C-alpha positions in Angstrom: 3.0 41.6 -2.1 3.3 39.3 -5.4 5.2 36.2 -4.2 4.6 34.1 -7.4 7.3 33.8 -9.7 4.8 32.8 -12.8 3.2 36.3 -14.1 1.1 34.4 -17.1 0.4 30.7 -17.7 -0.2 30.9 -21.6 2.9 28.8 -22.8 2.8 26.3 -19.9 3.1 22.6 -20.8 1.1 19.6 -19.5 3.0 17.1 -17.6 1.6 13.9 -16.8 3.1 11.4 -14.1 1.7 7.9 -13.5 -0.7 8.7 -16.5 -3.7 5.6 -17.3 -1.7 2.8 -18.7 2.1 4.3 -18.0 4.6 1.6 -16.4 4.6 3.7 -13.4 0.8 3.0 -12.5 1.6 -0.4 -13.4 4.4 -0.9 -11.1 2.5 0.9 -8.3 -0.8 -1.3 -8.7 1.3 -4.5 -8.9 3.3 -3.4 -5.6 0.1 -2.4 -4.2 -1.5 -5.7 -4.6 1.9 -7.5 -3.4 1.7 -5.8 -0.1 -1.6 -6.1 0.3 -1.7 -10.1 -0.3 1.3 -10.0 1.8 -0.5 -8.3 4.9 -3.3 -11.0 4.6 -1.3 -14.0 4.6 1.2 -12.3 7.6 -2.2 -12.0 9.4 -3.5 -15.3 8.7 -0.2 -16.8 10.4 -0.3 -14.4 13.2 -3.7 -15.1 13.9 -3.3 -19.3 13.6 -0.4 -18.9 16.1 -2.1 -16.7 18.6 -4.9 -19.2 18.5 -3.2 -22.3 19.2 -1.1 -20.6 21.9 -4.7 -19.8 23.3 -5.8 -23.4 23.0 -2.7 -24.7 24.4 -3.1 -22.6 27.3 -6.7 -23.5 27.9 -6.3 -27.3 28.1 -6.2 -28.8 31.8 -3.0 -30.1 32.9 -3.0 -33.8 32.4 
């Protein structure tokens, strides 16, 4: 049973997407860096708020 529609690869062309130095690679790299930095900043704000709430709960009533 032959299910492949390609009989020969002799005239096949090379098609590269997001190759080294391409615009797509730079957009992906910048977007990934910004998303990672945003994640770190959001994590810092969340941790500060969580620890502030825990510290407020741990104080004895005056």
